[in-house]
C-alpha angles and dihedrals in degrees: 000000000000115000108227105222120248123199128236100208104174143331147189139193136190122242106273109244121206117233106246106190100293143042111304123230096264132061117218094261090047089059096046093045093054094047091044093048092057093046095048096046092065095051126100091232136065120254087243088064092068113106092216148339118231119186131184118215130163098190113025115174119254092254093050102044095143090039091166088069094044091051092047090053094046090051092058096249089142130230095291099062110087119229123194140168133232130191128198099149109243092005099051090115091051087046090056090053092046090050090052093048092051092051092048092047091049090050096241091115138024104180121034135174106213134168146102143265139182134174097201092176086068098057104125133247110237137201119247117254088254092055091046092055090048089056091047091050089050091056088057096052117106124207132017096270093055094047091050092048091051092047089052088059090065119110111219087219092064095048094049098043104081124182112247102225095198090060090046092051092050092057120088108236093204102052095020094231128131115231087252091057091052088056089051086057092055093046088055095043095053100030097246110168129206098256091054090052092049092047091054091047094049088052093053090056092046094051092046089053092048091046091052091050090052091048093242094148099073090141092071114097119197118248133202128214127219090271095053099257113150121223112198109163143019107285102201095071109109132194088202094059090107124150090254093052094044090052090065094065122099127233114270107188103035110032126225105356105035128103104216111103137169086260098059093039130082115267125254098245146169116227151121137222128188136185133194110222123189142176122240087257091053091050091055098043095055099029094243124180105212121205096208144007119227109224105173147358136191140187124200139181132215144155107317088221089062094039094137092072089066093110091056090054095045100040097046097066089050089053092049094047089055098039092242134141124212095269096044084084119079099215138018130197114190113174111244104227087156131347090239089055096054090040089051089055093053090050094047091057087055098044111098097202092048094048094050101040100037104027102028091229143099122267110292093205132218125338114222101245092208085073093050124095091334094186095039129263145240094306086071105019099040138245114247091182100224094046106043098082090057092044096058094047092048093046095045089057093049092045092054090050091047093052095041090242131138119206131048146160128222114194136174140187119229133211109247095043108289138119134205130197135180127192121203141173122219121235114224119247 
């Protein structure tokens, strides 16, 4: 079936801010609202002329459950513009783009603001089920004596041992593995050692620093917190993230013998990224100048214990549909959940047995890594789960234009054993 093109007109994202032990200065809707305001102010139409706002978010706060609607209202879209929220774990921002594409292709919408946001530093601490039951029982007690007696039954250890909801959310409930443990699986399966992971991670930081110095992150819009502090760039990128320094870090997910550390994993981050998507009719109506044309998109499922290979399973069908090899594309963005995960994808494409048994194809060969994540990835920049799928699409479009290239693929692995990929073509300035 032919894929009716949808146009990526413009986009903006906030700086990605690393979680540093407590709630950051912005809520998830704060982040998206500031990015969206900058984006919409430079458009030739009013926010109320949008057909809908679609936002991906993996961890909305309890007072912003339908965060898409909250953001639409805060952006001044008015009461008549619908706003809604999607969730596909790490690919929530890509799902928002896909939902917009489907509605545009069906004729239900012509102009959509789509993207993702998450403030992972704000994910709550929770009580254990035992502690929740204790509180429930306390509420049923009558009289001061019975309440005091029930209180005396409380163990201090239970009161001061909260459940970290972020860690629980990053653990697959079906296979019982954390996302880091699934990366350890890939490292073992494809023989990826610690030095290789740290080398990949150091390169991510180096490329992000180089991209910053060359002003390759023009999609970033500065944001201001309630005290007036200005944030202008991703704050997790480090000059001292060298192979030597990364080698000093201890394993996190498989102690003491594993290889996945905080240094070769994506950072826990707060951030938002938004894109403006339009039909050809909307482009003509408003006199828009798109930066890219979206030409294909694919979702895929696989074993949750091997979830990091999702980009392979999603991107390969697109390549086959268009008669392309890995290096027929000019640039690739593969979200760096873990160094071992991206490296596992590259090795899977080269593995004859994997390609034949899992992808029903011959070996795709080696991907030229000079085309991959040219300005660094989530290991350096950060991974606000709901926003990353949008970030890689938006940055891919800008990178293609910066280099004067045409075709690219953005792909992402998804907790729960899925993958998503989107192919686009840049439109010359």
